[in-house]
N, CA, C, O and the ligand as a Tripos MOL2 file, in Angstrom:
@<TRIPOS>MOLECULE
protein
  221   219    56     0     0
PROTEIN
NO_CHARGES

@<TRIPOS>ATOM
      1 N           4.8010   18.1480    4.9510 N.3       1 MET1
      2 CA          4.7280   16.6210    4.9560 C.3       1 MET1
      3 C           3.8880   16.2100    3.7510 C.2       1 MET1
      4 O           2.8180   16.7480    3.4660 O.2       1 MET1
      5 N           4.4450   15.2310    3.0740 N.am      2 LYS2
      6 CA          3.6290   14.7340    1.9120 C.3       2 LYS2
      7 C           2.6910   13.6420    2.3020 C.2       2 LYS2
      8 O           2.9910   12.9000    3.2370 O.2       2 LYS2
      9 N           1.5790   13.4980    1.6470 N.am      3 THR3
     10 CA          0.6840   12.3490    1.8120 C.3       3 THR3
     11 C           0.3230   11.7080    0.5500 C.2       3 THR3
     12 O           0.4560   12.3520   -0.4900 O.2       3 THR3
     13 N          -0.0920   10.5810    0.5290 N.am      4 LYS4
     14 CA         -0.4990    9.7880   -0.6370 C.3       4 LYS4
     15 C          -1.8430    9.1790   -0.3710 C.2       4 LYS4
     16 O          -2.2230    8.9840    0.7830 O.2       4 LYS4
     17 N          -2.6060    8.8610   -1.4730 N.am      5 ILE5
     18 CA         -3.8930    8.3240   -1.3940 C.3       5 ILE5
     19 C          -3.8790    6.7830   -1.4330 C.2       5 ILE5
     20 O          -3.3540    6.1970   -2.3810 O.2       5 ILE5
     21 N          -4.4230    6.1580   -0.4620 N.am      6 CYS6
     22 CA         -4.5190    4.6710   -0.5200 C.3       6 CYS6
     23 C          -5.3740    4.3110   -1.6590 C.2       6 CYS6
     24 O          -6.4600    4.8660   -1.8220 O.2       6 CYS6
     25 N          -4.9360    3.4140   -2.4460 N.am      7 MET7
     26 CA         -5.7030    3.1060   -3.7260 C.3       7 MET7
     27 C          -6.7800    2.0930   -3.4660 C.2       7 MET7
     28 O          -7.5430    1.7500   -4.3690 O.2       7 MET7
     29 N          -6.8600    1.5950   -2.2160 N.am      8 VAL8
     30 CA         -8.0540    0.6780   -1.7800 C.3       8 VAL8
     31 C          -9.1530    1.4370   -1.1510 C.2       8 VAL8
     32 O         -10.3110    1.3510   -1.5620 O.2       8 VAL8
     33 N          -8.7890    2.2010   -0.1260 N.am      9 CYS9
     34 CA         -9.8780    2.8930    0.6230 C.3       9 CYS9
     35 C          -9.9400    4.4110    0.3120 C.2       9 CYS9
     36 O         -10.8200    5.1080    0.8170 O.2       9 CYS9
     37 N          -9.0360    4.8990   -0.4910 N.am     10 HIS10
     38 CA         -9.0050    6.2670   -0.9940 C.3      10 HIS10
     39 C          -8.9730    7.3520    0.0610 C.2      10 HIS10
     40 O          -9.5770    8.4160   -0.0780 O.2      10 HIS10
     41 N          -8.2310    7.0360    1.1400 N.am     11 GLN11
     42 CA         -8.0260    8.0330    2.1740 C.3      11 GLN11
     43 C          -6.5360    8.4580    2.1590 C.2      11 GLN11
     44 O          -5.6810    7.7190    1.6690 O.2      11 GLN11
     45 N          -6.2540    9.6020    2.6780 N.am     12 GLU12
     46 CA         -4.8550   10.1150    2.7110 C.3      12 GLU12
     47 C          -4.0150    9.5460    3.8500 C.2      12 GLU12
     48 O          -4.5060    9.4430    4.9740 O.2      12 GLU12
     49 N          -2.7660    9.1740    3.5930 N.am     13 PHE13
     50 CA         -1.8490    8.6340    4.5450 C.3      13 PHE13
     51 C          -0.4960    9.2400    4.4440 C.2      13 PHE13
     52 O          -0.1260    9.7090    3.3680 O.2      13 PHE13
     53 N           0.2810    9.2620    5.5180 N.am     14 GLU14
     54 CA          1.7100    9.6520    5.4400 C.3      14 GLU14
     55 C           2.5430    8.4440    5.1910 C.2      14 GLU14
     56 O           3.6570    8.6050    4.6930 O.2      14 GLU14
     57 N           2.1210    7.2540    5.4870 N.am     15 ILE15
     58 CA          2.8740    6.0310    5.2340 C.3      15 ILE15
     59 C           1.9150    5.0930    4.4560 C.2      15 ILE15
     60 O           0.7770    4.8000    4.8240 O.2      15 ILE15
     61 N           2.5350    4.6620    3.3290 N.am     16 LEU16
     62 CA          1.7320    3.6580    2.5410 C.3      16 LEU16
     63 C           2.7200    2.4750    2.2110 C.2      16 LEU16
     64 O           3.9430    2.5710    2.3100 O.2      16 LEU16
     65 N           2.0820    1.4170    1.8310 N.am     17 PHE17
     66 CA          2.8720    0.2580    1.5210 C.3      17 PHE17
     67 C           2.5840   -0.1430    0.1100 C.2      17 PHE17
     68 O           1.4310   -0.2320   -0.3110 O.2      17 PHE17
     69 N           3.6910   -0.3960   -0.6500 N.am     18 ARG18
     70 CA          3.6050   -0.7680   -2.0820 C.3      18 ARG18
     71 C           3.4030   -2.2260   -2.1900 C.2      18 ARG18
     72 O           4.3020   -2.9980   -1.8560 O.2      18 ARG18
     73 N           2.2530   -2.6480   -2.6480 N.am     19 ILE19
     74 CA          1.8850   -4.1150   -2.6750 C.3      19 ILE19
     75 C           1.2740   -4.4520   -4.0600 C.2      19 ILE19
     76 O           0.9020   -3.6040   -4.8700 O.2      19 ILE19
     77 N           1.2210   -5.6810   -4.2170 N.am     20 GLN20
     78 CA          0.4590   -6.3410   -5.3050 C.3      20 GLN20
     79 C          -0.5390   -7.2480   -4.7080 C.2      20 GLN20
     80 O          -0.1900   -8.0390   -3.8310 O.2      20 GLN20
     81 N          -1.7640   -7.1880   -5.1250 N.am     21 ILE21
     82 CA         -2.7770   -8.0980   -4.6550 C.3      21 ILE21
     83 C          -3.3420   -9.0620   -5.6860 C.2      21 ILE21
     84 O          -4.0800   -9.9860   -5.3440 O.2      21 ILE21
     85 N          -2.9930   -8.8460   -6.9440 N.am     22 GLU22
     86 CA         -3.3800   -9.8150   -7.9150 C.3      22 GLU22
     87 C          -2.1160  -10.1280   -8.8530 C.2      22 GLU22
     88 O          -1.3550   -9.2500   -9.2600 O.2      22 GLU22
     89 N          -2.0020  -11.3630   -9.1140 N.am     23 LYS23
     90 CA         -0.8400  -11.7990   -9.8450 C.3      23 LYS23
     91 C          -0.6120  -11.1480  -11.1780 C.2      23 LYS23
     92 O          -1.5160  -11.1520  -12.0140 O.2      23 LYS23
     93 N           0.5510  -10.5890  -11.4200 N.am     24 GLY24
     94 CA          0.8290   -9.9570  -12.6860 C.3      24 GLY24
     95 C           0.1840   -8.5590  -12.8770 C.2      24 GLY24
     96 O           0.2680   -7.9470  -13.9420 O.2      24 GLY24
     97 N          -0.4540   -8.0980  -11.8030 N.am     25 LYS25
     98 CA         -1.0510   -6.7670  -11.9220 C.3      25 LYS25
     99 C          -0.0800   -5.6890  -11.4450 C.2      25 LYS25
    100 O           0.9840   -5.9950  -10.9070 O.2      25 LYS25
    101 N          -0.4460   -4.4490  -11.6430 N.am     26 LYS26
    102 CA          0.3320   -3.3060  -11.2310 C.3      26 LYS26
    103 C           0.5130   -3.2550   -9.6750 C.2      26 LYS26
    104 O          -0.2830   -3.7830   -8.8980 O.2      26 LYS26
    105 N           1.6260   -2.5760   -9.2990 N.am     27 TRP27
    106 CA          1.8070   -2.2920   -7.9500 C.3      27 TRP27
    107 C           0.8630   -1.1940   -7.5230 C.2      27 TRP27
    108 O           0.6660   -0.2280   -8.2610 O.2      27 TRP27
    109 N           0.2780   -1.3170   -6.3550 N.am     28 ILE28
    110 CA         -0.5850   -0.2390   -5.7670 C.3      28 ILE28
    111 C          -0.0630    0.2330   -4.3940 C.2      28 ILE28
    112 O           0.7110   -0.4700   -3.7440 O.2      28 ILE28
    113 N          -0.4700    1.3570   -3.9920 N.am     29 PHE29
    114 CA         -0.1780    1.8540   -2.7470 C.3      29 PHE29
    115 C          -1.3780    1.6290   -1.7830 C.2      29 PHE29
    116 O          -2.5070    2.0320   -2.0650 O.2      29 PHE29
    117 N          -1.1020    1.0070   -0.7030 N.am     30 ALA30
    118 CA         -2.2790    0.7470    0.3390 C.3      30 ALA30
    119 C          -1.7290    1.1320    1.6860 C.2      30 ALA30
    120 O          -0.5350    1.0710    1.9780 O.2      30 ALA30
    121 N          -2.7130    1.5400    2.4960 N.am     31 CYS31
    122 CA         -2.4270    1.9260    3.8790 C.3      31 CYS31
    123 C          -2.2690    0.5470    4.6960 C.2      31 CYS31
    124 O          -2.5170   -0.5510    4.1990 O.2      31 CYS31
    125 N          -1.8410    0.7410    5.9610 N.am     32 LYS32
    126 CA         -1.6070   -0.4210    6.7780 C.3      32 LYS32
    127 C          -2.8900   -1.2380    6.9550 C.2      32 LYS32
    128 O          -2.7990   -2.4590    6.8250 O.2      32 LYS32
    129 N          -4.0110   -0.7160    7.2230 N.am     33 SER33
    130 CA         -5.2000   -1.5210    7.3930 C.3      33 SER33
    131 C          -5.6090   -2.2940    6.1710 C.2      33 SER33
    132 O          -6.0380   -3.4440    6.2710 O.2      33 SER33
    133 N          -5.4760   -1.6580    4.9830 N.am     34 CYS34
    134 CA         -5.8300   -2.2760    3.7420 C.3      34 CYS34
    135 C          -4.8130   -3.4480    3.4020 C.2      34 CYS34
    136 O          -5.1730   -4.4850    2.8440 O.2      34 CYS34
    137 N          -3.4880   -3.1780    3.7990 N.am     35 VAL35
    138 CA         -2.5540   -4.2590    3.6200 C.3      35 VAL35
    139 C          -2.8960   -5.3940    4.3890 C.2      35 VAL35
    140 O          -2.8270   -6.5300    3.9190 O.2      35 VAL35
    141 N          -3.3020   -5.1240    5.6750 N.am     36 GLU36
    142 CA         -3.6810   -6.2880    6.5580 C.3      36 GLU36
    143 C          -4.8970   -7.1110    6.0370 C.2      36 GLU36
    144 O          -5.0510   -8.2870    6.3640 O.2      36 GLU36
    145 N          -5.7030   -6.4880    5.2630 N.am     37 LYS37
    146 CA         -6.8700   -7.1380    4.7050 C.3      37 LYS37
    147 C          -6.4590   -8.1480    3.5590 C.2      37 LYS37
    148 O          -7.0750   -9.1870    3.3230 O.2      37 LYS37
    149 N          -5.3150   -7.6990    2.8620 N.am     38 HIS38
    150 CA         -4.9290   -8.5320    1.6780 C.3      38 HIS38
    151 C          -3.7040   -9.4240    1.9230 C.2      38 HIS38
    152 O          -3.4310  -10.2810    1.0820 O.2      38 HIS38
    153 N          -2.9570   -9.2780    3.0130 N.am     39 GLN39
    154 CA         -1.7370   -9.9010    3.1400 C.3      39 GLN39
    155 C          -1.7840  -11.3870    3.2760 C.2      39 GLN39
    156 O          -0.7610  -12.0580    3.1380 O.2      39 GLN39
    157 N          -2.9450  -11.9170    3.5420 N.am     40 ASN40
    158 CA         -3.0730  -13.4010    3.5860 C.3      40 ASN40
    159 C          -3.3980  -14.0670    2.2560 C.2      40 ASN40
    160 O          -3.3630  -15.2890    2.1120 O.2      40 ASN40
    161 N          -3.7220  -13.1850    1.2690 N.am     41 GLN41
    162 CA         -4.0630  -13.7790   -0.0450 C.3      41 GLN41
    163 C          -2.7920  -14.3320   -0.7620 C.2      41 GLN41
    164 O          -1.6910  -13.8360   -0.5250 O.2      41 GLN41
    165 N          -2.9520  -15.3620   -1.6390 N.am     42 PRO42
    166 CA         -1.8330  -16.0520   -2.2440 C.3      42 PRO42
    167 C          -1.0830  -15.0720   -3.1640 C.2      42 PRO42
    168 O           0.1400  -15.1840   -3.2410 O.2      42 PRO42
    169 N          -1.6970  -14.1610   -3.8380 N.am     43 ASN43
    170 CA         -1.0300  -13.2710   -4.7120 C.3      43 ASN43
    171 C          -0.4870  -11.9740   -4.1340 C.2      43 ASN43
    172 O          -0.0300  -11.1000   -4.8700 O.2      43 ASN43
    173 N          -0.5400  -11.8510   -2.7830 N.am     44 TYR44
    174 CA         -0.0170  -10.7160   -2.1930 C.3      44 TYR44
    175 C           1.5020  -10.6140   -2.2130 C.2      44 TYR44
    176 O           2.2150  -11.5760   -1.9280 O.2      44 TYR44
    177 N           1.9380   -9.5120   -2.5320 N.am     45 LYS45
    178 CA          3.4070   -9.2140   -2.6360 C.3      45 LYS45
    179 C           3.6790   -7.8810   -2.0320 C.2      45 LYS45
    180 O           2.9290   -6.9300   -2.2510 O.2      45 LYS45
    181 N           4.7510   -7.7910   -1.2660 N.am     46 TYR46
    182 CA          5.1800   -6.5490   -0.6080 C.3      46 TYR46
    183 C           6.3840   -6.0460   -1.3530 C.2      46 TYR46
    184 O           7.3330   -6.7850   -1.6140 O.2      46 TYR46
    185 N           6.3290   -4.6880   -1.7150 N.am     47 GLY47
    186 CA          7.3180   -4.0310   -2.5090 C.3      47 GLY47
    187 C           8.0470   -2.8540   -1.8100 C.2      47 GLY47
    188 O           8.8380   -2.1690   -2.4590 O.2      47 GLY47
    189 N           7.8210   -2.6240   -0.6130 N.am     48 GLY48
    190 CA          8.4080   -1.5270    0.0320 C.3      48 GLY48
    191 C           7.4530   -0.5520    0.7030 C.2      48 GLY48
    192 O           6.2370   -0.5970    0.5140 O.2      48 GLY48
    193 N           8.0440    0.3180    1.4840 N.am     49 THR49
    194 CA          7.2360    1.3170    2.2030 C.3      49 THR49
    195 C           7.4440    2.7430    1.6670 C.2      49 THR49
    196 O           8.5860    3.1220    1.4040 O.2      49 THR49
    197 N           6.4100    3.5260    1.5000 N.am     50 TRP50
    198 CA          6.5120    4.8910    1.0880 C.3      50 TRP50
    199 C           6.2520    5.7880    2.2830 C.2      50 TRP50
    200 O           5.2320    5.6380    2.9560 O.2      50 TRP50
    201 N           7.1160    6.6780    2.5460 N.am     51 LYS51
    202 CA          6.9350    7.6500    3.6850 C.3      51 LYS51
    203 C           6.9690    9.0320    3.1880 C.2      51 LYS51
    204 O           7.8840    9.4050    2.4540 O.2      51 LYS51
    205 N           5.9430    9.8670    3.5820 N.am     52 GLY52
    206 CA          5.9080   11.3010    3.2610 C.3      52 GLY52
    207 C           6.8440   12.1260    4.0200 C.2      52 GLY52
    208 O           7.2530   13.2030    3.5870 O.2      52 GLY52
    209 N           7.2050   11.6100    5.2050 N.am     53 LYS53
    210 CA          8.0410   12.2970    6.1220 C.3      53 LYS53
    211 C           9.4810   11.8380    5.9510 C.2      53 LYS53
    212 O           9.8060   10.6600    6.1000 O.2      53 LYS53
    213 N          10.3160   12.7880    5.6400 N.am     54 ARG54
    214 CA         11.7720   12.4140    5.3770 C.3      54 ARG54
    215 C          12.6320   12.7300    6.6600 C.2      54 ARG54
    216 O          12.4520   13.7840    7.2710 O.2      54 ARG54
    217 N          13.4780   11.8920    7.0210 N.am     55 HIS55
    218 CA         14.3580   12.1670    8.1240 C.3      55 HIS55
    219 C          15.8110   12.4270    7.6950 C.2      55 HIS55
    220 O          16.6700   12.6750    8.5410 O.2      55 HIS55
    221 ZN         -6.5260    2.0200    2.7440 Zn       56 ZN56
@<TRIPOS>BOND
     1     1     2 1
     2     2     3 1
     3     3     4 2
     4     3     5 am
     5     5     6 1
     6     6     7 1
     7     7     8 2
     8     7     9 am
     9     9    10 1
    10    10    11 1
    11    11    12 2
    12    11    13 am
    13    13    14 1
    14    14    15 1
    15    15    16 2
    16    15    17 am
    17    17    18 1
    18    18    19 1
    19    19    20 2
    20    19    21 am
    21    21    22 1
    22    22    23 1
    23    23    24 2
    24    23    25 am
    25    25    26 1
    26    26    27 1
    27    27    28 2
    28    27    29 am
    29    29    30 1
    30    30    31 1
    31    31    32 2
    32    31    33 am
    33    33    34 1
    34    34    35 1
    35    35    36 2
    36    35    37 am
    37    37    38 1
    38    38    39 1
    39    39    40 2
    40    39    41 am
    41    41    42 1
    42    42    43 1
    43    43    44 2
    44    43    45 am
    45    45    46 1
    46    46    47 1
    47    47    48 2
    48    47    49 am
    49    49    50 1
    50    50    51 1
    51    51    52 2
    52    51    53 am
    53    53    54 1
    54    54    55 1
    55    55    56 2
    56    55    57 am
    57    57    58 1
    58    58    59 1
    59    59    60 2
    60    59    61 am
    61    61    62 1
    62    62    63 1
    63    63    64 2
    64    63    65 am
    65    65    66 1
    66    66    67 1
    67    67    68 2
    68    67    69 am
    69    69    70 1
    70    70    71 1
    71    71    72 2
    72    71    73 am
    73    73    74 1
    74    74    75 1
    75    75    76 2
    76    75    77 am
    77    77    78 1
    78    78    79 1
    79    79    80 2
    80    79    81 am
    81    81    82 1
    82    82    83 1
    83    83    84 2
    84    83    85 am
    85    85    86 1
    86    86    87 1
    87    87    88 2
    88    87    89 am
    89    89    90 1
    90    90    91 1
    91    91    92 2
    92    91    93 am
    93    93    94 1
    94    94    95 1
    95    95    96 2
    96    95    97 am
    97    97    98 1
    98    98    99 1
    99    99   100 2
   100    99   101 am
   101   101   102 1
   102   102   103 1
   103   103   104 2
   104   103   105 am
   105   105   106 1
   106   106   107 1
   107   107   108 2
   108   107   109 am
   109   109   110 1
   110   110   111 1
   111   111   112 2
   112   111   113 am
   113   113   114 1
   114   114   115 1
   115   115   116 2
   116   115   117 am
   117   117   118 1
   118   118   119 1
   119   119   120 2
   120   119   121 am
   121   121   122 1
   122   122   123 1
   123   123   124 2
   124   123   125 am
   125   125   126 1
   126   126   127 1
   127   127   128 2
   128   127   129 am
   129   129   130 1
   130   130   131 1
   131   131   132 2
   132   131   133 am
   133   133   134 1
   134   134   135 1
   135   135   136 2
   136   135   137 am
   137   137   138 1
   138   138   139 1
   139   139   140 2
   140   139   141 am
   141   141   142 1
   142   142   143 1
   143   143   144 2
   144   143   145 am
   145   145   146 1
   146   146   147 1
   147   147   148 2
   148   147   149 am
   149   149   150 1
   150   150   151 1
   151   151   152 2
   152   151   153 am
   153   153   154 1
   154   154   155 1
   155   155   156 2
   156   155   157 am
   157   157   158 1
   158   158   159 1
   159   159   160 2
   160   159   161 am
   161   161   162 1
   162   162   163 1
   163   163   164 2
   164   163   165 am
   165   165   166 1
   166   166   167 1
   167   167   168 2
   168   167   169 am
   169   169   170 1
   170   170   171 1
   171   171   172 2
   172   171   173 am
   173   173   174 1
   174   174   175 1
   175   175   176 2
   176   175   177 am
   177   177   178 1
   178   178   179 1
   179   179   180 2
   180   179   181 am
   181   181   182 1
   182   182   183 1
   183   183   184 2
   184   183   185 am
   185   185   186 1
   186   186   187 1
   187   187   188 2
   188   187   189 am
   189   189   190 1
   190   190   191 1
   191   191   192 2
   192   191   193 am
   193   193   194 1
   194   194   195 1
   195   195   196 2
   196   195   197 am
   197   197   198 1
   198   198   199 1
   199   199   200 2
   200   199   201 am
   201   201   202 1
   202   202   203 1
   203   203   204 2
   204   203   205 am
   205   205   206 1
   206   206   207 1
   207   207   208 2
   208   207   209 am
   209   209   210 1
   210   210   211 1
   211   211   212 2
   212   211   213 am
   213   213   214 1
   214   214   215 1
   215   215   216 2
   216   215   217 am
   217   217   218 1
   218   218   219 1
   219   219   220 2
@<TRIPOS>SUBSTRUCTURE
     1 MET1         2 RESIDUE 1 A MET
     2 LYS2         6 RESIDUE 1 A LYS
     3 THR3        10 RESIDUE 1 A THR
     4 LYS4        14 RESIDUE 1 A LYS
     5 ILE5        18 RESIDUE 1 A ILE
     6 CYS6        22 RESIDUE 1 A CYS
     7 MET7        26 RESIDUE 1 A MET
     8 VAL8        30 RESIDUE 1 A VAL
     9 CYS9        34 RESIDUE 1 A CYS
    10 HIS10       38 RESIDUE 1 A HIS
    11 GLN11       42 RESIDUE 1 A GLN
    12 GLU12       46 RESIDUE 1 A GLU
    13 PHE13       50 RESIDUE 1 A PHE
    14 GLU14       54 RESIDUE 1 A GLU
    15 ILE15       58 RESIDUE 1 A ILE
    16 LEU16       62 RESIDUE 1 A LEU
    17 PHE17       66 RESIDUE 1 A PHE
    18 ARG18       70 RESIDUE 1 A ARG
    19 ILE19       74 RESIDUE 1 A ILE
    20 GLN20       78 RESIDUE 1 A GLN
    21 ILE21       82 RESIDUE 1 A ILE
    22 GLU22       86 RESIDUE 1 A GLU
    23 LYS23       90 RESIDUE 1 A LYS
    24 GLY24       94 RESIDUE 1 A GLY
    25 LYS25       98 RESIDUE 1 A LYS
    26 LYS26      102 RESIDUE 1 A LYS
    27 TRP27      106 RESIDUE 1 A TRP
    28 ILE28      110 RESIDUE 1 A ILE
    29 PHE29      114 RESIDUE 1 A PHE
    30 ALA30      118 RESIDUE 1 A ALA
    31 CYS31      122 RESIDUE 1 A CYS
    32 LYS32      126 RESIDUE 1 A LYS
    33 SER33      130 RESIDUE 1 A SER
    34 CYS34      134 RESIDUE 1 A CYS
    35 VAL35      138 RESIDUE 1 A VAL
    36 GLU36      142 RESIDUE 1 A GLU
    37 LYS37      146 RESIDUE 1 A LYS
    38 HIS38      150 RESIDUE 1 A HIS
    39 GLN39      154 RESIDUE 1 A GLN
    40 ASN40      158 RESIDUE 1 A ASN
    41 GLN41      162 RESIDUE 1 A GLN
    42 PRO42      166 RESIDUE 1 A PRO
    43 ASN43      170 RESIDUE 1 A ASN
    44 TYR44      174 RESIDUE 1 A TYR
    45 LYS45      178 RESIDUE 1 A LYS
    46 TYR46      182 RESIDUE 1 A TYR
    47 GLY47      186 RESIDUE 1 A GLY
    48 GLY48      190 RESIDUE 1 A GLY
    49 THR49      194 RESIDUE 1 A THR
    50 TRP50      198 RESIDUE 1 A TRP
    51 LYS51      202 RESIDUE 1 A LYS
    52 GLY52      206 RESIDUE 1 A GLY
    53 LYS53      210 RESIDUE 1 A LYS
    54 ARG54      214 RESIDUE 1 A ARG
    55 HIS55      218 RESIDUE 1 A HIS
    56 ZN56       221 GROUP 0 **** ****
């Protein structure tokens, strides 16, 4: 099973969310709890889910 590092809290996860938290900035990968911290911000954008486990 693959994992990826959350770019906000730098921990390893099997599921990450592709988000933007600043307007015009790069897409970052964030874990669920980090997404929840940012999703109420005006520049938050959701770009998909990354899963290490393939079915
Ligand atoms: Zn995180």
